[in-house]
N, C-alpha and C positions, 0 to 999 in steps of 0.2 A: 605277378609272376615271381617277383622277389629280387634279390641282389645277385648280380652276375659279375665275375671278375675277369679282367682282360690284362694283357701285358701293356703297360702304359705307353712305352716307346715304340711298339710295333703297330703297324697299320697304315692306313691311308693318311697322308699328311694333307689335311684339308686346306684348300687354298693354294697348295703347291703342286697337286696332281701326281705325287710320287708315293711309293710305298716303302716303309722302312722294314727291314728284315730283323729277325731276332739278333743276328750278329751285330748289325748296325746299332740296335737298341742297347746292347751291352756296352758298346764303346761310346755311346752318346750320353750327354747330360740329359736329365729328364726333359721330355718334350712338354711344353705348356699345353694345357687343355684348350681345345678349340672353343670359340664363342658359340652361344646358342644359335646365332644367325648362321654360322658356318655349318653347324649340325643340321639345321633346317634346310640349308641349300643342298647338302649332301643327300638328305632324304628326298628332296625334290628332284635332284639329278637322277636318283635311282628309281623315281616314280613310285615311292612308297607313301601312301596317304596317311597323314598323321593328324588330320583335322579332329578337333575335340580333345586333343592331347597337348599338354604344355611340357616344355623341356626347360630344365634349369641346370646350370653347371655350378657345382660347389667344389672347388679344388680340382681334383682329377676324377670326380664322380658326376655322371649325368643322371638327373632325376626326372623320370617320366611320370606325369600325373594326368588325371582326367579320364576320358573314355578310352577303353581298350579297343583296338582294331580286331579284325578277324584273327584267330590264334596264329595262323601261319604268317600273316603280315606282321603281327605284333612281334613274333620271334625274329623276323627279318629286320624290323626297326631296331630291336635291341642289339642285334649283331652289327648292323650298319653303324650305329652310334659307338658300340664297344670296340669295333675294329678301326676306329679313328685314332690315329696317333695322339697321345696326350690324355686319353680316357683310360682309367684303370678299372672303373666299376660303372655299371649301369644299375640304378635302383628303380625297378619297374613297380610303381605304386598305382598303376592304372587299374580301373575297375572293370570287371568283365561285363560285357553287354549281355542282355537276356538271351538265353539259348546257346551260350558258348560253353557252358560247363559240360564236361564229359568227353571233350575232344582229346584224342591221344596226343600227349605232349611229345615234342621232339627232344632229343638230347643234344647237347652242345659238345663239340670235340675240338680240342686245341691241336692244330697241325704241328707235327714234329719234323725234324730234319729228316729228309729222305722219304717222307710220306707222299703217296699219290692218291688220287681219288679212288683208283681201283683197289689199292691196299686197304684204304679206309672202308670201302664197301665190303671187301672180303671179311674184314674184322667184325663189322657190325651186322652184315646180312648173310655172310657165308657165301657170297657170290661177287667176284670181282667185276663182273659185267653189270652190276647194279650201280656202277659209279655215276651214271647219268641221273639216277634218282637223287643223289646227293647234289650233283651239279644243278639240276633244275630247282631243288629246294633252296639253293643259295643264290639264284638269280634274283636280282640283277647285280648283286655284289660281286659275283664271279662272272667274268666275261669270257673265260675259256677254261675247259676242264684241266688243262696243264698248268694253269697259273694260280697255284696256291703257294703259300709261303709259311715257314715256321713261325709259330706264335699266333697265326690267324685262327679265329674261332669259326667253326662251321656248324651249320644246323644239320642234324642227322634225323630225318623223319622217322617216326615209329613205323614198325613193319606192318 
């Protein structure tokens, strides 16, 4: 998939159960990257299968290698890891499994202050009522449609 950038200090603080917002990130010192074990625990908590894939952390970059999951699951894995506080980049070096080529890729969107899923759906699909499509595409990372935060990166499925 490639290299994806995230805001290092924004996201779920693994092992602490809290989420840092963009305002908190600006006031805070750099958040150290979570360990590989913490990232794997987060993927397990979210029910995202990552078997056949290895995760390494170098500085504030998480590197994924090995077998790639289903495209939608792979995008969720990248987002779950990237939206962890302390991770600034995810380098997805996984190899596509046979038969996965040609699937329409989703786009990633960084939530801005004042955004709602309805507003994001209106901008991307022309229909504010399509917000549930974005919500469903980001489960289990999103637990409620009203709980998004600035700096969070969301998966926007292709139309």
